[in-house]
PDBQT receptor file of N, H, CA, C and O in Angstrom, charges set to zero:
ATOM      1  N   MET A   1       0.601  -1.236   0.044  1.00  0.00    +0.000 N 
ATOM      2  CA  MET A   1      -0.086   0.160  -0.129  1.00  0.00    +0.000 C 
ATOM      3  C   MET A   1       0.945   1.360  -0.099  1.00  0.00    +0.000 C 
ATOM      4  O   MET A   1       0.897   2.349  -0.831  1.00  0.00    +0.000 OA
ATOM      5  N   ASP A   2       2.028   1.058   1.027  1.00  0.00    +0.000 N 
ATOM      6  H   ASP A   2       2.067   0.255   1.622  1.00  0.00    +0.000 HD
ATOM      7  CA  ASP A   2       2.744   2.439   0.966  1.00  0.00    +0.000 C 
ATOM      8  C   ASP A   2       3.394   2.979  -0.594  1.00  0.00    +0.000 C 
ATOM      9  O   ASP A   2       3.619   4.141  -0.933  1.00  0.00    +0.000 OA
ATOM     10  N   ALA A   3       3.634   1.502  -1.518  1.00  0.00    +0.000 N 
ATOM     11  H   ALA A   3       3.452   0.558  -1.242  1.00  0.00    +0.000 HD
ATOM     12  CA  ALA A   3       3.981   2.066  -2.826  1.00  0.00    +0.000 C 
ATOM     13  C   ALA A   3       3.336   2.758  -3.605  1.00  0.00    +0.000 C 
ATOM     14  O   ALA A   3       3.651   3.698  -4.335  1.00  0.00    +0.000 OA
ATOM     15  N   LEU A   4       1.875   1.939  -3.294  1.00  0.00    +0.000 N 
ATOM     16  H   LEU A   4       1.620   1.176  -2.700  1.00  0.00    +0.000 HD
ATOM     17  CA  LEU A   4       1.053   2.578  -4.065  1.00  0.00    +0.000 C 
ATOM     18  C   LEU A   4       0.615   3.833  -3.861  1.00  0.00    +0.000 C 
ATOM     19  O   LEU A   4      -0.019   4.227  -4.840  1.00  0.00    +0.000 OA
ATOM     20  N   ILE A   5       0.707   4.812  -2.790  1.00  0.00    +0.000 N 
ATOM     21  H   ILE A   5       1.222   4.492  -1.994  1.00  0.00    +0.000 HD
ATOM     22  CA  ILE A   5       0.808   6.233  -2.211  1.00  0.00    +0.000 C 
ATOM     23  C   ILE A   5       1.766   6.458  -2.766  1.00  0.00    +0.000 C 
ATOM     24  O   ILE A   5       1.633   7.409  -3.536  1.00  0.00    +0.000 OA
ATOM     25  N   GLU A   6       2.773   6.005  -2.753  1.00  0.00    +0.000 N 
ATOM     26  H   GLU A   6       2.881   5.232  -2.127  1.00  0.00    +0.000 HD
ATOM     27  CA  GLU A   6       4.122   6.888  -2.986  1.00  0.00    +0.000 C 
ATOM     28  C   GLU A   6       3.917   7.240  -4.301  1.00  0.00    +0.000 C 
ATOM     29  O   GLU A   6       3.969   8.437  -4.585  1.00  0.00    +0.000 OA
ATOM     30  N   GLU A   7       3.635   6.202  -5.389  1.00  0.00    +0.000 N 
ATOM     31  H   GLU A   7       3.593   5.230  -5.159  1.00  0.00    +0.000 HD
ATOM     32  CA  GLU A   7       3.032   6.196  -6.999  1.00  0.00    +0.000 C 
ATOM     33  C   GLU A   7       2.202   7.542  -7.037  1.00  0.00    +0.000 C 
ATOM     34  O   GLU A   7       2.498   8.594  -7.604  1.00  0.00    +0.000 OA
ATOM     35  N   LEU A   8       1.197   7.263  -6.358  1.00  0.00    +0.000 N 
ATOM     36  H   LEU A   8       0.957   6.409  -5.897  1.00  0.00    +0.000 HD
ATOM     37  CA  LEU A   8       0.022   8.319  -6.311  1.00  0.00    +0.000 C 
ATOM     38  C   LEU A   8       0.405   9.739  -6.120  1.00  0.00    +0.000 C 
ATOM     39  O   LEU A   8      -0.097  10.666  -6.757  1.00  0.00    +0.000 OA
ATOM     40  N   SER A   9       1.368   9.868  -5.161  1.00  0.00    +0.000 N 
ATOM     41  H   SER A   9       1.776   9.116  -4.644  1.00  0.00    +0.000 HD
ATOM     42  CA  SER A   9       1.440  11.311  -4.828  1.00  0.00    +0.000 C 
ATOM     43  C   SER A   9       2.366  11.704  -5.648  1.00  0.00    +0.000 C 
ATOM     44  O   SER A   9       2.515  12.922  -5.746  1.00  0.00    +0.000 OA
ATOM     45  N   THR A  10       3.122  10.928  -6.351  1.00  0.00    +0.000 N 
ATOM     46  H   THR A  10       3.000   9.939  -6.271  1.00  0.00    +0.000 HD
ATOM     47  CA  THR A  10       4.442  11.725  -7.325  1.00  0.00    +0.000 C 
ATOM     48  C   THR A  10       3.602  11.732  -8.896  1.00  0.00    +0.000 C 
ATOM     49  O   THR A  10       3.931  12.551  -9.754  1.00  0.00    +0.000 OA
ATOM     50  N   LYS A  11       2.454  10.683  -9.146  1.00  0.00    +0.000 N 
ATOM     51  H   LYS A  11       2.186  10.018  -8.449  1.00  0.00    +0.000 HD
ATOM     52  CA  LYS A  11       1.784  11.466 -10.493  1.00  0.00    +0.000 C 
ATOM     53  C   LYS A  11       0.821  12.454 -10.230  1.00  0.00    +0.000 C 
ATOM     54  O   LYS A  11       0.369  13.198 -11.100  1.00  0.00    +0.000 OA
ATOM     55  N   LEU A  12       0.427  12.480  -8.781  1.00  0.00    +0.000 N 
ATOM     56  H   LEU A  12       0.794  11.875  -8.074  1.00  0.00    +0.000 HD
ATOM     57  CA  LEU A  12      -0.541  13.612  -8.762  1.00  0.00    +0.000 C 
ATOM     58  C   LEU A  12       0.523  14.833  -9.149  1.00  0.00    +0.000 C 
ATOM     59  O   LEU A  12       0.142  15.770  -9.851  1.00  0.00    +0.000 OA
ATOM     60  N   SER A  13       1.627  14.772  -8.737  1.00  0.00    +0.000 N 
ATOM     61  H   SER A  13       1.937  14.011  -8.167  1.00  0.00    +0.000 HD
ATOM     62  CA  SER A  13       1.962  16.267  -8.626  1.00  0.00    +0.000 C 
ATOM     63  C   SER A  13       2.891  16.504 -10.075  1.00  0.00    +0.000 C 
ATOM     64  O   SER A  13       3.585  17.484 -10.344  1.00  0.00    +0.000 OA
ATOM     65  N   TYR A  14       2.636  15.139 -10.992  1.00  0.00    +0.000 N 
ATOM     66  H   TYR A  14       2.072  14.342 -10.773  1.00  0.00    +0.000 HD
ATOM     67  CA  TYR A  14       3.462  15.394 -12.244  1.00  0.00    +0.000 C 
ATOM     68  C   TYR A  14       1.843  15.660 -13.247  1.00  0.00    +0.000 C 
ATOM     69  O   TYR A  14       2.048  16.306 -14.275  1.00  0.00    +0.000 OA
ATOM     70  N   TRP A  15       0.864  15.378 -13.099  1.00  0.00    +0.000 N 
ATOM     71  H   TRP A  15       0.697  14.853 -12.264  1.00  0.00    +0.000 HD
ATOM     72  CA  TRP A  15       0.008  15.383 -14.140  1.00  0.00    +0.000 C 
ATOM     73  C   TRP A  15      -0.541  16.845 -14.180  1.00  0.00    +0.000 C 
ATOM     74  O   TRP A  15      -0.068  17.643 -13.370  1.00  0.00    +0.000 OA
ATOM     75  N   GLN A  16      -1.285  17.168 -14.858  1.00  0.00    +0.000 N 
ATOM     76  H   GLN A  16      -1.670  16.520 -15.516  1.00  0.00    +0.000 HD
ATOM     77  CA  GLN A  16      -2.064  18.367 -14.996  1.00  0.00    +0.000 C 
ATOM     78  C   GLN A  16      -3.141  18.735 -14.069  1.00  0.00    +0.000 C 
ATOM     79  O   GLN A  16      -4.011  17.889 -13.859  1.00  0.00    +0.000 OA
ATOM     80  N   PRO A  17      -3.210  19.889 -13.476  1.00  0.00    +0.000 N 
ATOM     81  CA  PRO A  17      -3.762  20.063 -12.354  1.00  0.00    +0.000 C 
ATOM     82  C   PRO A  17      -5.378  19.329 -12.483  1.00  0.00    +0.000 C 
ATOM     83  O   PRO A  17      -5.791  18.589 -11.590  1.00  0.00    +0.000 OA
ATOM     84  N   THR A  18      -6.248  19.672 -13.790  1.00  0.00    +0.000 N 
ATOM     85  H   THR A  18      -5.912  20.273 -14.515  1.00  0.00    +0.000 HD
ATOM     86  CA  THR A  18      -7.471  19.141 -13.826  1.00  0.00    +0.000 C 
ATOM     87  C   THR A  18      -7.621  17.533 -13.900  1.00  0.00    +0.000 C 
ATOM     88  O   THR A  18      -8.482  16.805 -13.405  1.00  0.00    +0.000 OA
ATOM     89  N   VAL A  19      -6.704  17.288 -14.537  1.00  0.00    +0.000 N 
ATOM     90  H   VAL A  19      -6.005  17.879 -14.939  1.00  0.00    +0.000 HD
ATOM     91  CA  VAL A  19      -6.234  15.306 -14.547  1.00  0.00    +0.000 C 
ATOM     92  C   VAL A  19      -6.329  14.587 -12.869  1.00  0.00    +0.000 C 
ATOM     93  O   VAL A  19      -6.851  13.574 -12.403  1.00  0.00    +0.000 OA
ATOM     94  N   ALA A  20      -5.519  15.727 -12.313  1.00  0.00    +0.000 N 
ATOM     95  H   ALA A  20      -5.095  16.549 -12.692  1.00  0.00    +0.000 HD
ATOM     96  CA  ALA A  20      -4.943  15.186 -10.792  1.00  0.00    +0.000 C 
ATOM     97  C   ALA A  20      -6.365  15.467 -10.220  1.00  0.00    +0.000 C 
ATOM     98  O   ALA A  20      -6.812  14.674  -9.391  1.00  0.00    +0.000 OA
ATOM     99  N   GLU A  21      -7.039  16.445 -10.570  1.00  0.00    +0.000 N 
ATOM    100  H   GLU A  21      -6.676  17.090 -11.243  1.00  0.00    +0.000 HD
ATOM    101  CA  GLU A  21      -8.424  16.866  -9.542  1.00  0.00    +0.000 C 
ATOM    102  C   GLU A  21      -9.514  15.446  -9.990  1.00  0.00    +0.000 C 
ATOM    103  O   GLU A  21     -10.128  14.918  -9.063  1.00  0.00    +0.000 OA
ATOM    104  N   GLN A  22      -9.666  14.991 -11.166  1.00  0.00    +0.000 N 
ATOM    105  H   GLN A  22      -9.167  15.420 -11.919  1.00  0.00    +0.000 HD
ATOM    106  CA  GLN A  22     -10.573  13.741 -11.842  1.00  0.00    +0.000 C 
ATOM    107  C   GLN A  22     -10.189  12.442 -10.869  1.00  0.00    +0.000 C 
ATOM    108  O   GLN A  22     -10.992  11.714 -10.287  1.00  0.00    +0.000 OA
ATOM    109  N   VAL A  23      -8.830  12.362 -10.858  1.00  0.00    +0.000 N 
ATOM    110  H   VAL A  23      -8.177  12.954 -11.331  1.00  0.00    +0.000 HD
ATOM    111  CA  VAL A  23      -8.424  11.093 -10.188  1.00  0.00    +0.000 C 
ATOM    112  C   VAL A  23      -8.293  11.488  -9.024  1.00  0.00    +0.000 C 
ATOM    113  O   VAL A  23      -7.369  10.732  -8.722  1.00  0.00    +0.000 OA
ATOM    114  N   ARG A  24      -8.461  12.025  -8.188  1.00  0.00    +0.000 N 
ATOM    115  H   ARG A  24      -9.211  12.640  -8.434  1.00  0.00    +0.000 HD
ATOM    116  CA  ARG A  24      -8.981  12.168  -6.757  1.00  0.00    +0.000 C 
ATOM    117  C   ARG A  24     -10.348  12.194  -6.586  1.00  0.00    +0.000 C 
ATOM    118  O   ARG A  24     -10.818  11.565  -5.638  1.00  0.00    +0.000 OA
ATOM    119  N   HIS A  25     -11.093  12.822  -7.349  1.00  0.00    +0.000 N 
ATOM    120  H   HIS A  25     -10.711  13.334  -8.119  1.00  0.00    +0.000 HD
ATOM    121  CA  HIS A  25     -12.518  12.625  -7.357  1.00  0.00    +0.000 C 
ATOM    122  C   HIS A  25     -13.131  11.002  -7.703  1.00  0.00    +0.000 C 
ATOM    123  O   HIS A  25     -14.225  10.606  -7.300  1.00  0.00    +0.000 OA
ATOM    124  N   CYS A  26     -12.275  10.274  -8.442  1.00  0.00    +0.000 N 
ATOM    125  H   CYS A  26     -11.387  10.596  -8.770  1.00  0.00    +0.000 HD
ATOM    126  CA  CYS A  26     -12.452   8.894  -8.789  1.00  0.00    +0.000 C 
ATOM    127  C   CYS A  26     -12.447   8.163  -7.607  1.00  0.00    +0.000 C 
ATOM    128  O   CYS A  26     -13.421   7.634  -7.071  1.00  0.00    +0.000 OA
ATOM    129  N   ILE A  27     -10.857   8.165  -7.093  1.00  0.00    +0.000 N 
ATOM    130  H   ILE A  27     -10.066   8.595  -7.528  1.00  0.00    +0.000 HD
ATOM    131  CA  ILE A  27     -10.328   7.646  -6.034  1.00  0.00    +0.000 C 
ATOM    132  C   ILE A  27     -11.647   7.924  -4.585  1.00  0.00    +0.000 C 
ATOM    133  O   ILE A  27     -12.039   6.995  -3.880  1.00  0.00    +0.000 OA
ATOM    134  N   LEU A  28     -11.944   8.836  -4.488  1.00  0.00    +0.000 N 
ATOM    135  H   LEU A  28     -11.625   9.591  -5.061  1.00  0.00    +0.000 HD
ATOM    136  CA  LEU A  28     -12.872   9.267  -3.407  1.00  0.00    +0.000 C 
ATOM    137  C   LEU A  28     -14.017   8.609  -3.517  1.00  0.00    +0.000 C 
ATOM    138  O   LEU A  28     -14.667   8.357  -2.503  1.00  0.00    +0.000 OA
ATOM    139  N   GLU A  29     -14.497   8.183  -4.911  1.00  0.00    +0.000 N 
ATOM    140  H   GLU A  29     -13.969   8.389  -5.735  1.00  0.00    +0.000 HD
ATOM    141  CA  GLU A  29     -15.802   7.522  -5.306  1.00  0.00    +0.000 C 
ATOM    142  C   GLU A  29     -15.663   6.003  -4.818  1.00  0.00    +0.000 C 
ATOM    143  O   GLU A  29     -16.581   5.287  -4.419  1.00  0.00    +0.000 OA
ATOM    144  N   ILE A  30     -14.391   5.693  -4.933  1.00  0.00    +0.000 N 
ATOM    145  H   ILE A  30     -13.645   6.275  -5.257  1.00  0.00    +0.000 HD
ATOM    146  CA  ILE A  30     -13.959   4.291  -4.709  1.00  0.00    +0.000 C 
ATOM    147  C   ILE A  30     -14.229   3.736  -3.225  1.00  0.00    +0.000 C 
ATOM    148  O   ILE A  30     -14.814   2.723  -2.841  1.00  0.00    +0.000 OA
ATOM    149  N   ILE A  31     -13.547   4.839  -2.494  1.00  0.00    +0.000 N 
ATOM    150  H   ILE A  31     -13.073   5.661  -2.806  1.00  0.00    +0.000 HD
ATOM    151  CA  ILE A  31     -13.624   4.633  -1.263  1.00  0.00    +0.000 C 
ATOM    152  C   ILE A  31     -14.643   4.411  -0.643  1.00  0.00    +0.000 C 
ATOM    153  O   ILE A  31     -14.815   3.425   0.074  1.00  0.00    +0.000 OA
ATOM    154  N   GLU A  32     -15.641   5.522  -0.892  1.00  0.00    +0.000 N 
ATOM    155  H   GLU A  32     -15.500   6.323  -1.475  1.00  0.00    +0.000 HD
ATOM    156  CA  GLU A  32     -16.983   5.340  -0.506  1.00  0.00    +0.000 C 
ATOM    157  C   GLU A  32     -17.669   4.399  -1.177  1.00  0.00    +0.000 C 
ATOM    158  O   GLU A  32     -18.705   4.189  -0.546  1.00  0.00    +0.000 OA
ATOM    159  N   MET A  33     -17.601   3.604  -2.314  1.00  0.00    +0.000 N 
ATOM    160  H   MET A  33     -16.759   3.775  -2.826  1.00  0.00    +0.000 HD
ATOM    161  CA  MET A  33     -18.386   2.636  -2.737  1.00  0.00    +0.000 C 
ATOM    162  C   MET A  33     -17.685   1.126  -1.773  1.00  0.00    +0.000 C 
ATOM    163  O   MET A  33     -18.359   0.109  -1.611  1.00  0.00    +0.000 OA
ATOM    164  N   ALA A  34     -16.456   1.263  -1.311  1.00  0.00    +0.000 N 
ATOM    165  H   ALA A  34     -15.909   2.089  -1.443  1.00  0.00    +0.000 HD
ATOM    166  CA  ALA A  34     -16.144   0.691  -0.661  1.00  0.00    +0.000 C 
ATOM    167  C   ALA A  34     -16.479   0.367   0.559  1.00  0.00    +0.000 C 
ATOM    168  O   ALA A  34     -16.572  -0.818   0.877  1.00  0.00    +0.000 OA
ATOM    169  N   ASP A  35     -16.753   1.553   1.589  1.00  0.00    +0.000 N 
ATOM    170  H   ASP A  35     -16.677   2.516   1.330  1.00  0.00    +0.000 HD
ATOM    171  CA  ASP A  35     -17.453   1.549   2.683  1.00  0.00    +0.000 C 
ATOM    172  C   ASP A  35     -18.683   1.230   2.676  1.00  0.00    +0.000 C 
ATOM    173  O   ASP A  35     -19.172   0.785   3.714  1.00  0.00    +0.000 OA
ATOM    174  N   GLN A  36     -19.290   1.346   1.782  1.00  0.00    +0.000 N 
ATOM    175  H   GLN A  36     -18.893   1.709   0.939  1.00  0.00    +0.000 HD
ATOM    176  CA  GLN A  36     -20.832   0.927   1.620  1.00  0.00    +0.000 C 
ATOM    177  C   GLN A  36     -20.695  -0.483   0.601  1.00  0.00    +0.000 C 
ATOM    178  O   GLN A  36     -21.557  -0.594  -0.272  1.00  0.00    +0.000 OA
ATOM    179  N   ASP A  37     -19.739  -1.443   0.691  1.00  0.00    +0.000 N 
ATOM    180  H   ASP A  37     -19.039  -1.353   1.400  1.00  0.00    +0.000 HD
ATOM    181  CA  ASP A  37     -19.771  -2.550   0.069  1.00  0.00    +0.000 C 
ATOM    182  C   ASP A  37     -20.738  -2.808  -1.013  1.00  0.00    +0.000 C 
ATOM    183  O   ASP A  37     -21.671  -3.597  -1.165  1.00  0.00    +0.000 OA
ATOM    184  N   VAL A  38     -20.255  -1.972  -1.639  1.00  0.00    +0.000 N 
ATOM    185  H   VAL A  38     -19.497  -1.331  -1.517  1.00  0.00    +0.000 HD
ATOM    186  CA  VAL A  38     -21.088  -1.863  -3.204  1.00  0.00    +0.000 C 
ATOM    187  C   VAL A  38     -20.226  -2.169  -4.427  1.00  0.00    +0.000 C 
ATOM    188  O   VAL A  38     -20.883  -2.414  -5.439  1.00  0.00    +0.000 OA
ATOM    189  N   LEU A  39     -18.495  -2.219  -4.592  1.00  0.00    +0.000 N 
ATOM    190  H   LEU A  39     -17.962  -2.020  -3.770  1.00  0.00    +0.000 HD
ATOM    191  CA  LEU A  39     -17.742  -2.364  -5.296  1.00  0.00    +0.000 C 
ATOM    192  C   LEU A  39     -18.185  -3.823  -6.137  1.00  0.00    +0.000 C 
ATOM    193  O   LEU A  39     -18.130  -3.797  -7.366  1.00  0.00    +0.000 OA
ATOM    194  N   ASP A  40     -18.601  -5.025  -5.469  1.00  0.00    +0.000 N 
ATOM    195  H   ASP A  40     -18.646  -5.047  -4.471  1.00  0.00    +0.000 HD
ATOM    196  CA  ASP A  40     -18.581  -6.112  -6.034  1.00  0.00    +0.000 C 
ATOM    197  C   ASP A  40     -20.048  -6.243  -6.970  1.00  0.00    +0.000 C 
ATOM    198  O   ASP A  40     -20.125  -7.248  -7.678  1.00  0.00    +0.000 OA
ATOM    199  N   ILE A  41     -20.923  -5.508  -6.990  1.00  0.00    +0.000 N 
ATOM    200  H   ILE A  41     -20.861  -4.692  -6.415  1.00  0.00    +0.000 HD
ATOM    201  CA  ILE A  41     -22.037  -5.467  -7.589  1.00  0.00    +0.000 C 
ATOM    202  C   ILE A  41     -21.912  -4.299  -8.987  1.00  0.00    +0.000 C 
ATOM    203  O   ILE A  41     -22.826  -3.888  -9.702  1.00  0.00    +0.000 OA
ATOM    204  N   LEU A  42     -20.657  -4.022  -9.033  1.00  0.00    +0.000 N 
ATOM    205  H   LEU A  42     -19.914  -4.355  -8.452  1.00  0.00    +0.000 HD
ATOM    206  CA  LEU A  42     -20.537  -2.750 -10.426  1.00  0.00    +0.000 C 
ATOM    207  C   LEU A  42     -20.056  -3.850 -11.375  1.00  0.00    +0.000 C 
ATOM    208  O   LEU A  42     -19.572  -4.931 -11.042  1.00  0.00    +0.000 OA
ATOM    209  N   ARG A  43     -20.242  -3.451 -12.453  1.00  0.00    +0.000 N 
ATOM    210  H   ARG A  43     -20.635  -2.572 -12.724  1.00  0.00    +0.000 HD
ATOM    211  CA  ARG A  43     -19.861  -3.945 -13.813  1.00  0.00    +0.000 C 
ATOM    212  C   ARG A  43     -18.501  -3.140 -13.990  1.00  0.00    +0.000 C 
ATOM    213  O   ARG A  43     -18.327  -1.953 -13.714  1.00  0.00    +0.000 OA
ATOM    214  N   THR A  44     -17.486  -4.121 -14.558  1.00  0.00    +0.000 N 
ATOM    215  H   THR A  44     -17.627  -5.085 -14.782  1.00  0.00    +0.000 HD
ATOM    216  CA  THR A  44     -16.229  -3.848 -15.100  1.00  0.00    +0.000 C 
ATOM    217  C   THR A  44     -16.403  -3.528 -16.483  1.00  0.00    +0.000 C 
ATOM    218  O   THR A  44     -17.085  -4.216 -17.242  1.00  0.00    +0.000 OA
ATOM    219  N   ARG A  45     -15.694  -2.322 -16.871  1.00  0.00    +0.000 N 
ATOM    220  H   ARG A  45     -15.140  -1.763 -16.254  1.00  0.00    +0.000 HD
ATOM    221  CA  ARG A  45     -15.449  -1.900 -18.120  1.00  0.00    +0.000 C 
ATOM    222  C   ARG A  45     -15.483  -3.190 -19.130  1.00  0.00    +0.000 C 
ATOM    223  O   ARG A  45     -16.298  -3.359 -20.036  1.00  0.00    +0.000 OA
ATOM    224  N   THR A  46     -14.609  -3.897 -18.832  1.00  0.00    +0.000 N 
ATOM    225  H   THR A  46     -13.946  -3.759 -18.095  1.00  0.00    +0.000 HD
ATOM    226  CA  THR A  46     -14.526  -5.042 -19.688  1.00  0.00    +0.000 C 
ATOM    227  C   THR A  46     -15.382  -5.690 -20.048  1.00  0.00    +0.000 C 
ATOM    228  O   THR A  46     -15.419  -5.958 -21.249  1.00  0.00    +0.000 OA
ATOM    229  N   VAL A  47     -16.476  -6.232 -19.104  1.00  0.00    +0.000 N 
ATOM    230  H   VAL A  47     -16.445  -6.014 -18.128  1.00  0.00    +0.000 HD
ATOM    231  CA  VAL A  47     -17.893  -6.835 -18.883  1.00  0.00    +0.000 C 
ATOM    232  C   VAL A  47     -18.819  -6.255 -20.027  1.00  0.00    +0.000 C 
ATOM    233  O   VAL A  47     -19.420  -6.910 -20.878  1.00  0.00    +0.000 OA
ATOM    234  N   GLU A  48     -18.800  -4.715 -19.839  1.00  0.00    +0.000 N 
ATOM    235  H   GLU A  48     -18.312  -4.183 -19.148  1.00  0.00    +0.000 HD
ATOM    236  CA  GLU A  48     -19.871  -3.834 -20.339  1.00  0.00    +0.000 C 
ATOM    237  C   GLU A  48     -19.242  -3.991 -21.446  1.00  0.00    +0.000 C 
ATOM    238  O   GLU A  48     -20.130  -4.626 -22.014  1.00  0.00    +0.000 OA
ATOM    239  N   GLN A  49     -18.181  -3.901 -22.433  1.00  0.00    +0.000 N 
ATOM    240  H   GLN A  49     -17.459  -3.384 -21.972  1.00  0.00    +0.000 HD
ATOM    241  CA  GLN A  49     -17.812  -3.686 -23.406  1.00  0.00    +0.000 C 
ATOM    242  C   GLN A  49     -18.139  -5.369 -24.308  1.00  0.00    +0.000 C 
ATOM    243  O   GLN A  49     -18.637  -5.460 -25.430  1.00  0.00    +0.000 OA
ATOM    244  N   GLU A  50     -17.712  -6.483 -23.471  1.00  0.00    +0.000 N 
ATOM    245  H   GLU A  50     -17.308  -6.410 -22.559  1.00  0.00    +0.000 HD
ATOM    246  CA  GLU A  50     -18.487  -7.594 -24.227  1.00  0.00    +0.000 C 
ATOM    247  C   GLU A  50     -19.667  -7.617 -24.099  1.00  0.00    +0.000 C 
ATOM    248  O   GLU A  50     -20.154  -8.253 -25.033  1.00  0.00    +0.000 OA
ATOM    249  N   VAL A  51     -20.450  -7.230 -23.383  1.00  0.00    +0.000 N 
ATOM    250  H   VAL A  51     -20.054  -6.714 -22.623  1.00  0.00    +0.000 HD
ATOM    251  CA  VAL A  51     -22.297  -7.135 -23.687  1.00  0.00    +0.000 C 
ATOM    252  C   VAL A  51     -22.413  -6.340 -24.927  1.00  0.00    +0.000 C 
ATOM    253  O   VAL A  51     -23.092  -6.818 -25.836  1.00  0.00    +0.000 OA
ATOM    254  N   LEU A  52     -21.815  -5.138 -25.096  1.00  0.00    +0.000 N 
ATOM    255  H   LEU A  52     -21.264  -4.751 -24.357  1.00  0.00    +0.000 HD
ATOM    256  CA  LEU A  52     -21.836  -4.218 -26.468  1.00  0.00    +0.000 C 
ATOM    257  C   LEU A  52     -21.458  -5.013 -27.739  1.00  0.00    +0.000 C 
ATOM    258  O   LEU A  52     -22.101  -5.094 -28.785  1.00  0.00    +0.000 OA
ATOM    259  N   ASP A  53     -20.352  -5.544 -27.441  1.00  0.00    +0.000 N 
ATOM    260  H   ASP A  53     -19.829  -5.478 -26.591  1.00  0.00    +0.000 HD
ATOM    261  CA  ASP A  53     -19.856  -6.238 -28.719  1.00  0.00    +0.000 C 
ATOM    262  C   ASP A  53     -20.733  -7.379 -29.024  1.00  0.00    +0.000 C 
ATOM    263  O   ASP A  53     -20.801  -7.754 -30.194  1.00  0.00    +0.000 OA
ATOM    264  N   LEU A  54     -21.434  -7.994 -28.078  1.00  0.00    +0.000 N 
ATOM    265  H   LEU A  54     -21.378  -7.689 -27.127  1.00  0.00    +0.000 HD
ATOM    266  CA  LEU A  54     -22.354  -9.678 -28.451  1.00  0.00    +0.000 C 
ATOM    267  C   LEU A  54     -23.803  -8.551 -29.177  1.00  0.00    +0.000 C 
ATOM    268  O   LEU A  54     -24.359  -8.820 -30.241  1.00  0.00    +0.000 OA
ATOM    269  N   LEU A  55     -24.049  -7.712 -28.575  1.00  0.00    +0.000 N 
ATOM    270  H   LEU A  55     -23.596  -7.493 -27.710  1.00  0.00    +0.000 HD
ATOM    271  CA  LEU A  55     -25.446  -6.968 -28.795  1.00  0.00    +0.000 C 
ATOM    272  C   LEU A  55     -25.211  -6.382 -30.520  1.00  0.00    +0.000 C 
ATOM    273  O   LEU A  55     -26.148  -6.031 -31.237  1.00  0.00    +0.000 OA
ATOM    274  N   ASP A  56     -23.766  -6.385 -30.932  1.00  0.00    +0.000 N 
ATOM    275  H   ASP A  56     -23.005  -6.670 -30.349  1.00  0.00    +0.000 HD
ATOM    276  CA  ASP A  56     -23.336  -5.703 -32.068  1.00  0.00    +0.000 C 
ATOM    277  C   ASP A  56     -23.517  -6.648 -33.288  1.00  0.00    +0.000 C 
ATOM    278  O   ASP A  56     -23.937  -6.398 -34.418  1.00  0.00    +0.000 OA
ATOM    279  N   GLU A  57     -22.963  -8.111 -32.584  1.00  0.00    +0.000 N 
ATOM    280  H   GLU A  57     -22.622  -8.314 -31.666  1.00  0.00    +0.000 HD
ATOM    281  CA  GLU A  57     -22.982  -8.963 -33.539  1.00  0.00    +0.000 C 
ATOM    282  C   GLU A  57     -24.059  -9.471 -34.128  1.00  0.00    +0.000 C 
ATOM    283  O   GLU A  57     -25.136  -9.628 -33.552  1.00  0.00    +0.000 OA
ATOM    284  N   PRO A  58     -23.765  -9.835 -35.638  1.00  0.00    +0.000 N 
ATOM    285  CA  PRO A  58     -25.048 -10.365 -36.654  1.00  0.00    +0.000 C 
ATOM    286  C   PRO A  58     -25.998 -11.172 -36.331  1.00  0.00    +0.000 C 
ATOM    287  O   PRO A  58     -26.860 -11.473 -37.156  1.00  0.00    +0.000 OA
TER     288      PRO A  58
């Protein structure tokens, strides 16, 4: 976890301010969802794309 925090800290100071703010917002949303135990019911982007691909098949 310490390595992740260090990497994130480095990246946040490197990225454009708007990007860094978006990342902070996303991380806060993830923390809030984890606190509410709802992360396991969210669809991943991969699964969502697979469903869309299936719908597009002839």
